[in-house]
C-alpha positions in Angstrom: 26.8 -23.5 -26.2 26.2 -19.8 -25.7 29.1 -17.6 -24.6 29.0 -16.5 -21.0 28.1 -12.9 -20.3 28.4 -10.9 -17.1 27.0 -7.9 -15.3 28.9 -4.6 -15.8 29.4 -2.6 -12.7 31.2 0.7 -13.4 33.2 2.0 -10.4 32.6 5.6 -9.4 36.1 5.7 -8.0 37.2 6.7 -11.5 34.5 9.4 -11.8 34.9 13.1 -11.2 33.9 13.4 -7.6 32.7 17.0 -8.2 30.3 15.7 -10.8 29.0 12.5 -9.3 25.4 13.1 -10.4 26.5 13.3 -14.0 28.6 10.1 -13.5 25.5 8.2 -12.2 23.5 9.5 -15.1 26.2 8.2 -17.5 26.2 4.8 -15.9 22.4 4.6 -16.1 22.3 5.6 -19.7 25.0 3.2 -20.8 23.1 0.0 -20.1 25.3 -1.0 -17.1 23.8 -3.3 -14.5 25.2 -2.1 -11.2 27.1 0.8 -9.6 30.3 -0.1 -7.7 31.1 2.0 -4.7 34.7 1.7 -3.4 34.9 2.7 0.2 38.5 3.3 1.6 39.4 4.4 5.1 43.1 5.3 4.8 44.0 2.4 7.2 43.2 -0.9 5.5 44.3 0.8 2.2 46.4 3.9 1.6 43.7 6.1 0.4 40.5 7.8 1.5 37.3 8.0 -0.6 33.8 8.4 0.9 31.2 7.0 3.3 27.5 6.2 3.6 26.5 9.8 2.9 27.8 9.6 -0.7 26.1 6.2 -1.2 22.8 7.7 0.1 23.1 10.6 -2.4 23.8 8.2 -5.2 20.8 6.0 -4.1 18.5 9.0 -4.7 19.7 9.3 -8.3 19.3 5.6 -9.5 17.5 2.4 -9.1 20.5 0.4 -10.1 21.9 -1.9 -7.4 24.6 -0.3 -5.3 27.6 -2.7 -4.9 29.5 -1.3 -1.9 33.1 -2.6 -1.4 34.4 -1.8 2.0 38.2 -1.6 2.1 38.2 -0.7 5.8 39.7 -2.1 9.0 36.5 -2.5 11.0 33.8 -3.5 8.5 31.3 -4.4 11.2 31.2 -0.7 12.3 29.8 0.4 8.9 27.0 -2.1 8.4 24.2 0.1 9.8 25.4 3.2 7.9 25.4 1.5 4.5 22.2 -0.3 5.1 20.6 3.1 5.9 22.1 4.5 2.7 20.3 2.0 0.6 23.3 -0.3 -0.3 22.3 -3.6 -1.9 25.6 -5.5 -1.5 28.0 -5.0 1.4 31.4 -6.6 0.6 34.1 -6.7 3.3 37.6 -8.1 3.3 38.3 -11.4 4.9 41.8 -10.0 5.8 40.1 -7.3 7.9 37.6 -9.5 9.7 38.2 -11.7 12.8 34.6 -12.8 13.1 33.5 -13.2 9.5 30.5 -15.3 10.1 29.1 -12.8 12.6 29.6 -10.0 10.1 27.8 -11.9 7.4 24.8 -12.5 9.7 24.7 -8.9 10.7 24.8 -7.8 7.0 21.9 -10.1 6.3 20.0 -8.8 9.3 20.4 -5.3 8.1 18.7 -6.2 4.8 21.8 -6.3 2.5 23.5 -9.1 0.6 26.8 -10.1 2.1 29.9 -10.3 0.0 33.5 -11.1 0.8 36.7 -10.0 -0.9 40.3 -11.2 -1.1 43.4 -9.3 -2.0 45.9 -10.8 -4.5 48.0 -12.3 -1.7 45.2 -14.2 0.0 44.5 -17.7 -1.2 41.0 -19.1 -2.0 41.1 -21.5 0.8 40.9 -18.6 3.3 37.3 -18.4 2.4 36.4 -22.1 2.9 34.3 -21.7 6.0 32.1 -18.8 4.7 31.6 -19.5 1.0 28.2 -21.1 1.6 27.0 -18.1 3.5 27.8 -15.2 1.1 26.0 -13.9 -2.0 29.1 -12.4 -3.7 32.8 -13.2 -3.8 35.0 -10.3 -5.1 38.4 -11.2 -6.4 40.9 -8.3 -6.6 43.3 -8.4 -9.5 45.4 -5.6 -8.1 46.5 -4.5 -4.6 43.7 -2.3 -3.3 43.9 1.4 -2.7 44.2 3.1 -6.1 42.4 3.0 -9.4 44.1 2.6 -12.8 46.6 -0.2 -11.9 47.6 -3.0 -14.2 46.0 -6.4 -13.6 48.0 -9.2 -11.9 46.9 -11.8 -14.4 47.7 -14.8 -12.2 44.9 -13.8 -9.9 42.4 -14.8 -12.6 43.0 -18.4 -11.6 41.2 -17.7 -8.4 38.1 -17.1 -10.4 38.4 -20.5 -12.0 38.9 -22.1 -8.6 35.9 -20.3 -7.0 33.7 -21.2 -10.0 34.7 -24.9 -9.7 34.0 -24.8 -5.9 30.6 -23.3 -6.5 29.7 -26.0 -8.9 31.1 -28.8 -6.8 29.5 -27.7 -3.5 26.2 -26.2 -4.9 26.9 -22.7 -3.6 25.1 -19.8 -5.2 27.4 -16.8 -4.8 28.1 -14.4 -7.7 31.7 -14.1 -8.7 32.9 -10.5 -9.1 36.3 -9.3 -10.3 37.9 -5.9 -10.0 41.3 -4.3 -10.9 43.0 -3.6 -14.1 39.9 -4.6 -16.1 39.8 -3.2 -19.7 37.4 -3.8 -22.6 40.1 -6.0 -24.1 40.6 -8.4 -21.1 37.1 -8.4 -19.6 36.2 -11.4 -21.8 39.0 -13.5 -20.3 37.6 -12.8 -16.8 34.1 -13.8 -17.9 35.5 -17.0 -19.4 37.2 -17.8 -16.1 33.9 -17.6 -14.3 33.2 -13.9 -13.5 29.5 -13.0 -13.2 30.2 -9.3 -12.4 32.9 -7.1 -14.0 33.9 -4.0 -12.1 35.7 -1.4 -14.1 36.5 2.3 -13.5 38.8 3.8 -16.1 37.6 1.4 -18.8 34.2 2.9 -18.5 34.8 6.5 -17.7 37.6 7.0 -20.2 35.7 5.3 -23.0 34.3 7.6 -25.7 31.4 5.3 -26.3 30.0 4.2 -22.9 27.4 1.8 -24.3 29.9 0.0 -26.4 32.3 -0.2 -23.4 29.6 -1.7 -21.3 28.7 -4.4 -23.9 32.4 -5.4 -24.1 32.7 -5.5 -20.3 29.6 -7.7 -20.2 31.4 -10.1 -22.7 28.9 -9.3 -25.5 29.7 -8.7 -29.1 29.8 -5.0 -29.9 26.8 -3.6 -31.8 
């Protein structure tokens, strides 16, 4: 049986914000599959990053899918903006949403693929009613708000649970994982069921970006 591999999605949160065009070029040249865009509002999480204008500017520079992770208190208010910016995936937090199903339908109507995310303290069963409607489930291995944190390894078991549910119920969502991912531990996340590996520092701090991407994808170096 062949080893599982995953898509690598470098997060521009770890890039030099004054040199985003160079960062996008590095990602494209590395063989990475997606670009992950962390959007923070200073309310849902204790940090501020950027909005749809930045996503739109990145869109002009690449054909890679833009995987936008909305760490915001009112995700429904940002659907139109990110759809207009050219986002491919719009992932919101179940903890920030009262009417999750309505948000999912609005994301689809706007032409994007809906994703849902859970923080470390949220159990998998909080997603039971919407798992069949989303294209992506993002499991955070750290408490959101800042890059460069150490992984909470127990959260990896959520991946295994979500992978089992997908198989059992015939769902089709991709499983994504973010937080504390390194080239050394990415393989464990892939083994647990991750289809998408999000990494910031592990990519931007790597001297060899192509080698880092292959390791994040769960492939042998070379």
